[in-house]
Every structure is written in C-alpha cells, then in structure tokens.
N, C-alpha and C positions, 0 to 999 in steps of 0.2 A: 732342520728339525733334530739336531744332534741331541737335545735334552728331552726328546719325546719319550715317554715311558711306553712300555708294551701296552698298558692299559689305554692310553690315548691313541697309540698306533692302531690298535684293533678298532677302536671306535671310528677313527678316521677312515680306515680302509673299508670297513663294513659300510659306513654311511655313504662314502663315495661310490662304492660299487652298486649299492642299492639305487642311488639317485640316477646313476648312469643306466642301469638296466630296467628301472621302472618307467616303461614307456606307455603312456595312456592315450596318446593321440588316436583319434578315431575309435576309441572304446566307449561304448555306450551302456551296455548292461552290467549289472552288478557282478554277474558271474565272470564276464570278461575282465573287469577290474580286479577281481579277487584272484583270478588265474595269473594275471600279470604281476600282481603283488607277490604271489607265491614263487613265481619264477625269479623275480628280482631277489627275494629273500634267500632262495637256494644259491644263487650266484654269489650274493654278498657273503653268505656263510662260508662257502667253499674258498673264495678268494681271501677272506680274513684268516681262515685256518692256515692255508698254504703260505701266505705271506708272513704271518706271525711266526710259524715254525722255522722258516728259512732265516728270518732276521734275528730271532731271540733264543731258539734252542741251540745248545742245552743250558744256557745261562738262566733262562726262565723255564720251569718245568711245564711239560705238555699239559699236565692237569690244570695249572694256573691259567695257561693260555686258553684252554677249552672252557674253563669256568667263565672267563671274561667274555669270550665269544657268546656263550650262553646268555650272559647278562644283556648284552646289547641286542641279541637276536630276540629275546623275550620282550624287550622294551619296544622293539620295532613291531612285533606282532600285536602287542597290546595297544600300540598307537595311543598313548595316554593323552597326547595333546588334543585329541578330539574331545576330551572331557575337561579341557581347560587347565590341565595340570602342567605347570612349567617344567622345562627341561631339567632344571636343577632339583626339582622334587620327584621326578619320575622314578629313579632308581630306588629311592627309599619307599615310595608308594608300592612299587612292584615287590620289593622284598617282604613288605608287610603282608601283601596279598598272598605271596607264595607261602609265607610262614603260616597264614591262616589256613591255606589249603592243606598243607602238611598236617597241621593240627587236626583239621577235620578228618583226614584219612585215618589218622591214628585213633582219635577218640571215637569216631563213628564205628571203626572196626571193633574197639573194645566194648562199645554199647551193644552191638549186635551179639557178641559173645555172651554178654550178661543176659541178653534177651533169651538166648537158648537155654542157658544155665538155670534161669528162673521159670522155666515152663511149669505151669501148675496143672498137672494131669492126674486123674485118679488111677489110670492104669500104671503110671510110674510109681505112684505111692504103693499101690497094691503089690507090685513086684519089687519094691525097695530099690528102684533104679534112680540114679541121679546122673546129671550132666555137670561135671566140675571143670573149673578153669585149670589151665596148665599150672598156674602158681599153686592151686590147691593140691594137684597131684604131686608137685615137688615136695610140698610139706608133708603129705601122707607117706611118701617114700622115706623121707628123712625121719619121720616118727615111727617107721616100721608098722604101718597100719594096713598094709595090703597083704592078701592071702595068695597072691600070684607067685608063681615059681621064681626061682632066682634068675632063670633065663629071661622070663617076662620082665622082671624088674631091670635087668641089665639093658634090655632093649628099650624100655621106656625111658631110662636115664639117658641113653645114647641119642634118642630122638630129640630130646630137648624141646625146643619150640617148634618142632615140625608140625605139631598139631595144636589147635587152639583150645580144645576141650577134650574131655575123656568121659566115656560112659562107664559108670561103676555100679555094681549091684552087691547088696548084702544078703547072704544066704546063711541062715543059722549063726548069725552073729559074725560071720567072716565076710570081709569086703574085698572084692577083686575088680580089677579093670577088665572089661571085655570089649571096649570099643574105643576107637580113635577118630575124632571129629575135627574137620577143618571148617571154619565158618568164614564166609567171605561176602562182603557187601556187593561185590561184582565178581563173577566167575573168572574174568580175564586176569585179575590180579595174581601174578606169579603162579599161574596154574600149571605151567610147564614143569616147574619144580615140585609143585605139590603132588602131582601124579606119581612121581618117584617115591615120595614119602609114604603115599597110600599104598603103593606096591610093597613096601617094606613091612607095613602093618599087616597086610593080607598074608604075606609069606610067613609072618609070625603068628598067624591064626587069630588075628583080632578083627572084629567087625570095623571096616574102614569106610567112612562116608563123609560127604561134604554138604554143607547147607549154604545156600546163597540167597541174598535178598533180591538181586537182580540177575536173572539167568538168561538174558537176551542173547548172549553169545552161544548158548546151548542150542540155537537154531542152526548154527553153522556146521557143515560136515566134519570139519577138523575137531571140533569139541565133542560132537556126537560120538565119533570114533574113539576119542580119548577116553570117554566114559564107558562106552559099550563094548569097545574093541572093534576091529576092522581097520581096513587100509593099512597104514604103517604100524598100527598097534595090534600086537598079537593077542592080547586079551583085555578084558575091562580094567579100567584104572581105579575104580571104586566099586564097593558093593552097591552104592547107591549115591546119587547126586540129587539134592532136593532143592527146588527152585520156588521161591515165594511169588515171583513175578517174572515177566519176560518171556514166558512160554505159556501156551494155551492148553496143552495136554501132555501127558506122560509119554515117554519114548524110551522103551527098554528099561535101563536102570536110571534114566533121568525121570524124576517124579515132580509132578506139579503138586504143591502143598498149599494149604491155607495158612493164615496167620497164627493159628495155634499148633501148627505142625503135627496134626493128628496122625497122618500116615507115617511120618518120621518116628513118632512115638510108638506106633504099632510095630514098626520094623525093629526098633530098639528092643521091644520086648521079645520079639521072635529071636533076634540075635543073642540076647541074654540066655534064653532057654536053650539055644543050639550050643552055646559056649559050655553050659553045664552038662547037657545030655551027651554030646559027642563033638567036642571041639575040633576034631580032625577034619570035619566036614565044613568048617568055617574058613575055607580057602577061597581062591579067586572065584570058583564056580558057585558059590553059595549065593542063593537068591531067596528073598522072603516070599512066603505063600501069599500073604495079603497084598493085593495089587491096587 
C-alpha cells in the first residue's frame, strides 16, 4: 500500500479497528448494542489518530489528520447505509447535513436576537428604551450618537461582539447605552466564555444580562452557581439570566419568563433608572426590586 494516501489510510485503519472491536455476539437489547458500538467507535478513533500521526506527521498537518478522522467518525456514527445511501454518496450527504446544521445554528441565533430587539412593550416606549443589535451599536458609535463617557465608548468598542444586543435609553434627547445583553438559543453555548464578558460589563457598571430560549442546563448546580455565585464562583456572573423554557420557576438571579419577556422588560426599566440615578450602585451586587 505504498501509494495509499493519508485519507485512505485513516479510513482503512478506522474501519478495520471498528469491525474488529464491534462484537455483538450474545447482545440482545438495544442499549447493549449501542454501548458496544460506542466502545468500538472510541477504539477506532484512538487507533486511527495514533497510527496516522506516527505514519504521516509532520508531512501531513495534525489538523488535516484530525479533520479526516472526524469525517470518517461522523459517517460511522450516522450509519447512513441504514437509509439506503450508498458508500460513494455518504460523505457528500453528511457534509450537506452538517452545513445545514451550522446554517441553522447561525440563522436561528440571529433570529432570536431580532426577536428580542423587536419586543413591543408600552413600558419600553414610555421610558424610551430600546434593545439594539450589535451592528446598530457599532454604527451609533461611528456616527457619534451616544452620550456615554469616553471610557464607556472605549469599553464598548473593545468588547466587540462579546454581546449580541445592547440596551439604550434616550433622556432629554440624549441616548446612552446602559445594558449589555447576551442572547442564546441554548444556555450551554459558549457560556464559559460569556460569563467573563459579563463580568467585564458589570465591572464597567453596565446592566449585564443573558436571555435564553432553552434554559434546561440552568437546572444543573454548575450553571446555577455560575449565574448566582457559589462553589468555585466568587460572585454572580450576570445581573440576571432569563429563560423562556427549560425551567419551571425562578431561582435567585435565574428568572423564568414568558414569551413576551415581561419580567425582563421590568428589570430593564429598573436598571435604566438606576443607571441615571446612581450608576455606582449598578455593580455586581445590584439586584432588581421586581421579582
């Protein structure tokens, strides 16, 4: 097999290892078969990685090797032959499915951001509060339309896309940013990074919150501590985390909200008033009165 490419080598090693390890004799239940398949996949992945690195590195980059292993592993997990798809077509079908999935992640996230920015609420109108997209903030800074301090503007510029939306209020004709908002279709997405961004905003005395469509992970102690403080977290990670689904009741700074985000709006109004009245109190410890 002197002419064998790293691409073909990885496929061969992975498939050989999987076939050798996937022992289904005397297995009857679906759970037993699934566990056997998972064990075989893990063994095949490990063997393909080590064998390919030994044989082809450094002439072939580790990234290229890893990506090819990822392709064959995904095809194995998908098991597209069950759906009558020929081996020649499986990789193309998988790539189209992955592309569709990535497209959904991106477009659904943007749609959720627009949903929040388009909230139609009389309290927001009365207090001249809007939730704007990050791209709108960038343009407002460029056009010098914000009344925030130079220090604020510098911070907002530096944060770039750390936040998806921003809360602004117009008072006596002057508009200022008072809040930084992260919107997530699922709270698990990059949340470990997002808590650091939120801390930056709270240290800058901005209202810092997150809104999620699916808050299922907020039932787990690690995420509860991340939001409220506790365990390895010295203090709360956000002023508030608002979940439309996935939780049944509020828990500290984790709030169950309806599809019109009424409680989120109430807290935005409170935060805007605090920003104007005495911004120094809009630190990590600030908490809205309306619960």
